[in-house]
C-alpha positions as CSV (number, residue, x, y, z in Angstrom):
1,X,86.8,112.9,103.5
2,X,86.3,109.5,102.2
3,X,88.2,109.0,97.9
4,X,86.3,109.2,95.0
5,X,88.4,106.6,92.5
6,X,87.7,105.2,89.1
7,X,87.1,101.7,88.6
8,X,86.4,99.2,86.1
9,X,82.9,97.7,86.7
10,X,80.8,95.4,84.2
11,X,78.5,97.2,82.3
12,X,75.3,96.0,83.3
13,X,73.9,97.6,86.5
14,X,72.1,95.9,88.8
15,X,68.6,96.3,89.7
16,X,68.7,99.5,92.4
17,X,67.1,97.2,94.9
18,X,67.6,93.2,95.5
19,X,64.7,91.4,96.6
20,X,64.8,90.2,100.0
21,X,63.0,86.7,101.0
22,X,61.1,87.1,104.0
23,X,60.4,84.9,106.5
24,X,58.3,86.1,109.3
25,X,61.0,89.2,111.3
26,X,63.8,87.5,109.1
27,X,65.6,89.1,106.3
28,X,68.0,87.0,104.3
29,X,70.1,88.6,102.6
30,X,74.4,89.0,102.2
31,X,74.2,92.4,101.1
32,X,72.3,95.3,102.5
33,X,71.6,98.0,100.6
34,X,70.9,101.6,102.7
35,X,68.1,104.1,101.7
36,X,69.8,106.2,99.1
37,X,68.5,109.8,97.5
38,X,70.4,110.6,94.2
39,X,68.6,114.6,93.1
40,X,70.2,117.4,91.2
41,X,70.2,121.5,92.1
42,X,71.2,123.8,89.5
43,X,74.9,122.8,89.0
44,X,75.2,119.6,91.4
45,X,74.1,115.7,91.6
46,X,74.0,114.5,95.0
47,X,73.8,111.4,96.2
48,X,72.7,110.9,100.2
49,X,73.4,107.7,102.0
50,X,72.3,106.9,105.0
51,X,74.6,104.8,106.8
52,X,75.1,105.1,110.3
53,X,77.5,103.3,112.4
54,X,80.4,103.7,110.0
55,X,83.6,105.8,109.6
56,X,84.5,107.4,106.5
57,X,88.0,104.6,106.1
58,X,85.2,101.8,105.8
59,X,84.1,103.1,102.7
60,X,84.9,102.6,98.6
61,X,84.0,105.7,96.8
62,X,84.2,104.8,92.9
63,X,82.9,105.7,89.6
64,X,83.5,103.7,86.1
65,X,81.2,104.8,83.1
66,X,78.5,107.0,84.5
67,X,78.2,104.4,86.8
68,X,78.8,104.8,91.0
69,X,79.5,102.4,92.8
70,X,79.8,102.7,96.8
71,X,80.9,99.3,98.7
72,X,81.6,99.1,102.8
73,X,81.7,97.3,105.4
74,X,79.4,97.8,108.8
75,X,81.2,95.6,111.4
76,X,79.2,94.2,114.5
77,X,81.1,94.0,117.8
78,X,81.5,90.2,118.7
79,X,79.3,89.8,122.0
80,X,76.7,87.3,123.4
81,X,73.3,89.0,122.5
82,X,70.0,87.8,123.6
83,X,67.8,89.5,120.9
84,X,64.3,90.6,121.1
85,X,64.3,92.2,118.3
86,X,66.6,92.8,115.2
87,X,66.7,95.4,112.8
88,X,70.0,96.8,112.0
89,X,72.4,95.3,109.3
90,X,76.0,94.4,110.1
91,X,76.8,92.8,106.9
92,X,78.6,94.0,103.8
93,X,76.7,96.8,102.0
94,X,77.1,97.3,98.3
95,X,75.5,100.4,96.3
96,X,74.9,101.0,92.2
97,X,73.6,104.3,91.1
98,X,73.7,105.2,87.0
99,X,74.6,109.0,86.9
100,X,71.4,110.5,84.7
101,X,73.5,113.5,84.0
102,X,77.8,114.1,83.4
103,X,79.3,115.0,85.5
104,X,82.3,116.0,86.4
105,X,84.4,113.6,88.0
106,X,87.3,115.8,88.7
107,X,85.6,118.3,91.3
108,X,83.2,115.8,92.6
109,X,83.8,115.3,96.8
110,X,82.4,113.3,98.9
111,X,81.5,113.6,102.9
112,X,80.6,111.5,105.7
113,X,79.2,113.1,108.5
114,X,76.0,112.4,111.2
115,X,75.6,109.4,109.5
116,X,75.6,110.6,106.1
117,X,77.3,109.8,102.9
118,X,77.4,112.8,100.6
119,X,78.7,112.5,97.4
120,X,78.6,115.5,95.4
121,X,79.7,115.9,91.5
122,X,79.7,118.8,89.8
123,X,77.4,119.2,86.6
124,X,79.3,119.2,83.2
125,X,77.8,122.5,81.1
126,X,77.7,122.2,77.0
127,X,80.4,123.2,76.3
128,X,82.5,120.4,78.6
129,X,80.6,117.9,77.1
130,X,81.3,119.1,73.6
131,X,85.0,119.1,74.7
132,X,85.0,115.8,75.7
């Protein structure tokens, strides 16, 4: 299970999706932002990222000032290939998500299973927020 760490980040959150420069089938970017869902249940805030082809040790998951940061690298096998179509990204990934509710970081969990990284945060109750 990936470990969630606390870390300092700049206070400005980058836009959720960056603008890509595209030319026919080629996408030019040095950072990959995989598809991500962020949703709430009654008791939890959940971030689910579609990242197939990686291992748990390829991720760094951290939180600072209500910002969830997921970083990693999806490596490619170095072999000579003649592509007819190339859509799978083998680059550095970076996701910054502003957490919309107060969460209990000490009880947060992260799990990588079946190509999805799921980070689950228990929501703080009103009494917990007042105590902080």
